[in-house]
C-alpha positions as CSV (number, residue, x, y, z in Angstrom):
1,M,253.6,138.9,37.5
2,T,254.4,135.4,36.3
3,T,252.1,132.6,37.3
4,E,252.6,128.8,37.3
5,A,250.1,125.9,37.7
6,S,251.3,122.7,39.2
7,G,250.0,119.7,41.1
8,N,247.7,116.9,39.8
9,I,248.2,118.0,36.2
10,T,247.9,115.2,33.6
11,P,247.9,115.1,29.8
12,E,244.1,114.7,30.1
13,N,243.5,117.9,32.0
14,L,246.4,120.0,30.7
15,L,244.3,122.0,28.3
16,S,241.9,123.2,30.9
17,Y,244.9,124.5,33.0
18,A,246.4,126.2,29.9
19,K,243.1,128.0,29.2
20,T,243.3,129.8,32.5
21,G,246.1,132.0,31.1
22,V,249.0,130.8,33.4
23,D,252.5,131.4,32.1
24,Y,254.0,128.1,33.0
25,I,252.6,124.6,33.8
26,S,254.6,122.0,35.7
27,M,253.5,118.4,35.0
28,G,255.1,115.6,37.0
29,A,253.4,113.1,34.7
30,L,256.1,113.7,32.1
31,T,258.8,112.2,34.4
32,Y,256.6,109.5,35.8
33,A,256.3,107.9,32.4
34,A,259.9,108.2,31.4
35,P,261.8,104.9,31.1
36,L,264.4,104.2,33.8
37,I,268.1,104.3,33.0
38,D,271.0,103.3,35.1
39,L,273.9,105.8,34.9
40,S,277.1,105.9,36.7
41,L,280.2,108.2,36.7
42,K,283.5,106.5,37.4
43,I,286.5,108.7,38.0
44,H,289.9,106.9,38.0
């Protein structure tokens, strides 16, 4: 069985979650800190 940890995971507490032996960790903090970029797709 594959397990995943997610929710309220930050760079500061990531290691403690990793030590539990889960297979995957989802961390929203990665996208919160990403710079914004304005993209558009124009089709003529």
